[in-house]
C-alpha positions as CSV (number, residue, x, y, z in Angstrom):
1,M,-11.6,-15.4,24.6
2,R,-8.2,-17.3,25.1
3,T,-5.8,-17.5,27.9
4,L,-2.0,-17.8,27.6
5,E,0.0,-19.4,30.4
6,L,3.6,-18.1,30.6
7,T,6.6,-18.7,32.8
8,A,9.1,-15.9,33.2
9,D,12.4,-16.9,31.8
10,R,14.4,-14.1,33.4
11,G,14.1,-11.6,36.1
12,G,14.0,-7.8,36.3
13,E,11.8,-7.2,33.3
14,R,8.7,-5.0,33.5
15,L,5.5,-7.1,33.3
16,D,4.1,-5.3,30.2
17,S,7.5,-5.7,28.4
18,F,7.7,-9.4,29.3
19,I,4.2,-10.1,27.9
20,A,4.9,-8.2,24.7
21,R,8.2,-10.1,24.2
22,R,6.7,-13.5,24.9
23,C,3.5,-12.8,22.9
24,P,4.5,-11.3,19.5
25,E,0.9,-10.7,18.6
26,L,0.6,-8.2,21.4
27,S,2.2,-4.7,21.5
28,R,3.4,-3.3,24.8
29,S,0.5,-0.8,24.9
30,H,-2.0,-3.6,24.3
31,A,-0.4,-5.7,27.1
32,R,-0.6,-2.7,29.4
33,R,-4.3,-2.3,28.7
34,L,-4.9,-6.0,29.4
35,I,-3.1,-5.6,32.7
36,D,-5.1,-2.5,33.6
37,D,-8.3,-4.4,32.8
38,G,-7.4,-7.1,35.3
39,L,-6.8,-9.7,32.6
40,V,-3.3,-10.6,33.7
41,A,-2.4,-12.6,36.8
42,V,1.0,-13.0,38.3
43,N,1.1,-16.1,40.5
44,G,-2.7,-15.8,40.9
45,R,-2.9,-12.1,41.7
46,H,-3.6,-9.1,39.5
47,G,-0.4,-7.6,38.1
48,K,0.7,-4.0,37.5
49,P,2.3,-2.9,34.2
50,S,5.5,-1.5,35.9
51,E,6.1,-4.4,38.3
52,R,9.3,-6.4,37.8
53,V,8.8,-10.1,37.2
54,T,11.2,-12.6,38.7
55,A,12.5,-15.7,37.0
56,G,10.1,-18.6,37.3
57,V,6.9,-16.7,38.2
58,H,3.7,-17.8,36.4
59,V,1.9,-15.2,34.3
60,S,-1.6,-15.8,33.0
61,V,-2.8,-13.6,30.2
62,T,-6.5,-13.6,29.1
63,I,-7.0,-12.1,25.6
64,P,-10.6,-11.2,24.8
65,P,-12.0,-11.2,21.3
66,P,-11.3,-8.0,19.4
67,E,-13.8,-5.3,20.1
68,T,-15.9,-4.1,17.2
69,I,-15.6,-0.4,16.3
70,D,-18.4,1.8,15.1
71,L,-17.6,1.3,11.4
72,A,-19.7,-0.8,9.0
73,P,-18.1,-3.3,6.6
74,E,-19.0,-2.3,3.1
75,E,-18.8,-4.3,-0.1
76,I,-16.6,-1.8,-2.0
77,P,-14.7,-3.4,-4.9
78,L,-11.0,-3.9,-4.1
79,T,-8.1,-5.2,-6.1
80,I,-6.1,-7.3,-3.7
81,I,-2.7,-8.3,-5.0
82,Y,-1.6,-10.5,-2.2
83,Q,-2.9,-11.6,1.2
84,D,-1.8,-14.0,4.0
85,N,-2.4,-14.2,7.7
86,D,-0.4,-11.0,8.4
87,I,-0.8,-8.5,5.6
88,I,-2.9,-7.4,2.6
89,V,-1.3,-5.7,-0.4
90,L,-3.9,-3.9,-2.5
91,D,-4.1,-1.6,-5.5
92,K,-6.1,1.4,-4.4
93,P,-8.3,3.0,-7.0
94,P,-8.3,6.8,-7.3
95,G,-11.2,8.5,-5.5
96,L,-11.2,6.2,-2.5
97,T,-10.4,7.8,0.9
98,V,-8.3,5.6,3.1
99,H,-9.5,6.5,6.6
100,P,-13.0,7.4,7.9
101,A,-13.1,11.0,9.2
102,P,-15.7,13.2,11.0
103,G,-18.6,13.6,8.6
104,H,-17.2,10.8,6.4
105,P,-17.7,7.5,8.3
106,S,-18.4,5.3,5.3
107,G,-17.2,4.6,1.8
108,T,-13.5,4.3,2.8
109,L,-10.8,1.8,2.3
110,V,-11.1,0.8,6.0
111,N,-14.8,0.0,5.5
112,A,-13.9,-2.1,2.4
113,L,-11.2,-4.0,4.2
114,L,-13.6,-4.9,7.1
115,A,-15.8,-6.6,4.5
116,A,-13.0,-8.1,2.5
117,C,-11.0,-9.7,5.4
118,P,-13.1,-12.1,7.5
119,D,-9.9,-13.3,9.2
120,L,-8.9,-9.9,10.4
121,R,-7.5,-10.3,13.9
122,G,-7.5,-6.7,14.7
123,I,-5.1,-4.0,16.0
124,A,-4.6,-3.2,19.7
125,G,-7.7,-5.1,20.7
126,T,-10.0,-3.6,18.1
127,L,-11.4,-5.2,15.0
128,R,-9.8,-2.9,12.4
129,P,-7.0,-3.1,9.8
130,G,-3.6,-1.6,10.5
131,I,-3.1,1.3,8.2
132,V,0.7,1.8,8.3
133,H,1.0,4.3,5.4
134,R,-1.5,6.2,3.3
135,L,-2.2,7.4,-0.2
136,D,-4.2,10.6,-0.9
137,K,-7.8,10.1,-2.0
138,D,-7.0,10.8,-5.6
139,T,-3.7,9.0,-5.7
140,S,-3.9,5.4,-7.0
141,G,-1.7,2.4,-6.5
142,L,-0.1,0.0,-4.0
143,M,-0.6,-0.1,-0.3
144,V,0.3,-2.7,2.4
145,V,-2.0,-3.1,5.3
146,A,-1.4,-5.1,8.5
147,K,-4.0,-7.6,9.8
148,N,-2.5,-7.9,13.3
149,D,-0.3,-6.2,15.9
150,R,2.8,-8.1,15.0
151,A,2.6,-7.3,11.3
152,Q,1.8,-3.7,12.1
153,R,4.9,-3.3,14.4
154,A,7.2,-4.9,11.8
155,L,6.0,-2.7,9.0
156,Q,6.1,0.4,11.1
157,R,9.7,-0.3,12.0
158,Q,10.6,-0.8,8.4
159,L,8.9,2.5,7.5
160,R,10.7,4.3,10.3
161,D,14.1,2.9,9.3
162,R,13.4,3.7,5.6
163,E,13.5,0.0,4.6
164,V,10.2,0.2,2.7
165,H,10.8,1.3,-0.9
166,K,8.0,3.0,-2.8
167,T,8.1,4.1,-6.5
168,Y,5.6,6.4,-8.1
169,L,4.8,7.4,-11.6
170,A,3.9,11.1,-12.0
171,L,2.8,13.2,-15.0
172,V,4.2,16.7,-14.6
173,H,4.2,20.0,-16.4
174,G,7.5,20.6,-18.2
175,V,10.7,18.6,-18.1
176,P,12.9,18.9,-14.9
177,R,16.5,19.8,-15.3
178,P,18.6,17.9,-14.6
179,R,16.6,15.0,-15.9
180,E,17.5,12.9,-12.8
181,G,18.0,14.4,-9.4
182,S,17.1,14.7,-5.7
183,I,14.9,17.3,-4.1
184,E,15.9,18.1,-0.5
185,A,13.5,20.6,1.0
186,P,11.8,20.7,4.5
187,I,8.0,20.4,4.5
188,G,5.5,21.8,7.0
189,R,2.1,23.3,7.2
190,H,1.5,26.1,4.7
191,P,1.8,29.4,6.6
192,K,-1.5,30.8,5.2
193,N,-3.6,27.7,4.3
194,R,-3.5,25.1,7.1
195,K,-5.1,22.5,4.8
196,K,-2.0,22.6,2.6
197,M,1.6,21.6,3.0
198,A,4.6,23.7,1.7
199,V,8.3,23.9,1.6
200,V,9.0,26.0,4.7
201,A,12.0,26.9,6.9
202,G,11.8,24.8,10.0
203,G,9.7,22.1,8.4
204,R,10.5,18.4,8.6
205,E,13.3,17.0,6.6
206,A,12.1,15.7,3.2
207,T,13.9,14.1,0.3
208,T,12.5,13.0,-3.0
209,R,14.4,11.4,-5.9
210,Y,13.1,11.7,-9.5
211,R,14.0,10.5,-13.0
212,V,12.5,11.6,-16.3
213,R,11.2,8.5,-18.0
214,E,9.6,10.1,-21.0
215,E,9.2,13.6,-22.5
216,L,5.7,14.3,-23.8
217,G,3.9,16.9,-25.9
218,G,7.1,18.3,-27.4
219,G,8.7,18.8,-24.0
220,R,5.7,20.6,-22.4
221,Y,5.1,17.6,-20.1
222,S,7.0,14.6,-18.8
223,L,6.4,11.2,-17.2
224,L,8.6,10.8,-14.1
225,E,9.6,7.9,-11.9
226,V,9.7,9.3,-8.3
227,E,10.9,7.8,-5.1
228,P,10.1,9.5,-1.8
229,V,13.0,8.8,0.6
230,T,11.0,10.3,3.5
231,G,7.2,10.1,4.0
232,R,5.8,13.5,4.6
233,T,2.2,14.5,3.9
234,H,1.7,15.3,0.2
235,Q,5.5,15.1,-0.2
236,I,5.8,14.4,-3.9
237,R,3.1,16.9,-4.8
238,V,4.7,19.6,-2.7
239,H,8.2,18.9,-3.9
240,M,7.3,18.8,-7.6
241,S,5.3,22.0,-7.3
242,A,8.2,23.7,-5.5
243,L,10.6,22.6,-8.3
244,G,8.3,24.3,-10.8
245,H,6.9,21.1,-12.3
246,A,3.6,20.6,-10.6
247,I,1.8,17.3,-11.1
248,I,-0.8,17.4,-13.9
249,G,-4.4,17.6,-12.5
250,D,-3.3,18.6,-9.0
251,A,-5.7,21.4,-8.2
252,T,-4.2,21.9,-4.7
253,Y,-0.6,22.4,-5.7
254,G,-1.0,23.2,-9.4
255,K,-4.1,23.5,-11.5
256,H,-7.0,21.4,-13.0
257,S,-6.3,19.6,-16.2
258,D,-8.3,18.6,-19.3
259,F,-6.2,15.4,-19.5
260,I,-7.1,13.8,-16.2
261,A,-9.7,14.5,-13.5
262,R,-7.3,14.1,-10.6
263,Q,-3.6,14.4,-9.8
264,A,-1.7,12.1,-12.1
265,L,0.2,10.2,-9.4
266,H,0.3,6.4,-9.1
267,A,2.1,4.2,-6.6
268,S,3.5,1.7,-9.1
269,K,6.0,-0.4,-7.0
270,L,6.2,-1.4,-3.3
271,A,9.1,-3.4,-1.8
272,F,9.5,-4.5,1.9
273,A,10.4,-7.5,4.0
274,M,7.6,-9.8,5.1
275,P,6.7,-9.4,8.8
276,L,7.1,-13.1,9.4
277,G,10.4,-14.5,8.2
278,G,11.8,-11.3,6.7
279,R,11.6,-12.5,3.0
280,A,12.1,-9.5,0.7
281,V,9.2,-9.0,-1.7
282,E,8.3,-6.5,-4.4
283,F,4.9,-5.8,-5.9
284,E,4.0,-3.8,-9.1
285,S,0.9,-2.1,-10.3
286,P,0.1,-1.1,-13.9
287,L,-1.2,2.3,-14.7
288,P,-4.9,2.7,-14.2
289,P,-7.0,3.5,-17.3
290,D,-7.4,7.2,-16.6
291,F,-3.6,7.7,-16.1
292,R,-2.8,5.6,-19.2
293,A,-5.3,7.6,-21.3
294,A,-3.7,10.8,-20.1
295,V,-0.2,9.6,-21.2
296,E,-1.5,8.7,-24.6
297,R,-3.1,12.1,-25.1
298,L,0.0,14.0,-23.9
299,R,2.2,12.1,-26.4
300,T,0.3,13.8,-29.2
301,A,-0.5,17.1,-27.4
């Protein structure tokens, strides 16, 4: 439990907005919740989120320790590439689900992070990591995770403004023509299978850039470098399938493969600005063993 003593430096601002501006670690929704819980006093009386503060008023904000959530920390092996007080950059292995879900409360990346990060400050008052983007269970590679509200807001803004740059490596059937191009096709729920996504009229705008890095198996396969400009669910998998070059091993949008036991998609590069200070950083991840072995087999297929 800690208490912050603030003095309003200008008038006319909503109380919840004032607190969020003066306390970078608090989002406006978190500030509003503290006010509603009676943990904010304005000149000694309980405040209201929408009230307007006047210059010079004294605001006292009590921040309780993060609440625990009904998730158990689990010692699941993680490859952490970088970590500081604000973020964690990790190399997710294939087969690891990111978020707990009904009927699947354990064995996830979130459970692993709860064990791996004893200094986790929590998001919006709860002791949990801030997942700002995801990788499918069977996609491997780089992710950045926020450790506090300030970092989460900074990363979410960069993602919204398309300032986070992600590069994937993908093994696909055939060789796209042209060898370098851009796929612009809207993505939405599949009209017949709600568990799948598809290119559909009226879907959300989606753009994916690709470049052939290497032809394999006499032109029957290829290794692509892929950059999703937008961030739609299953975007790369849907776009490559729609182009007629489904990702090898993708049973949902293509077919099973003898070369690899999951979709051959790996998040190999991740670039963004650090939440505190704005320094530009880029991280890289090598191909995991199963993907590397598939490439070697396809070279001689």
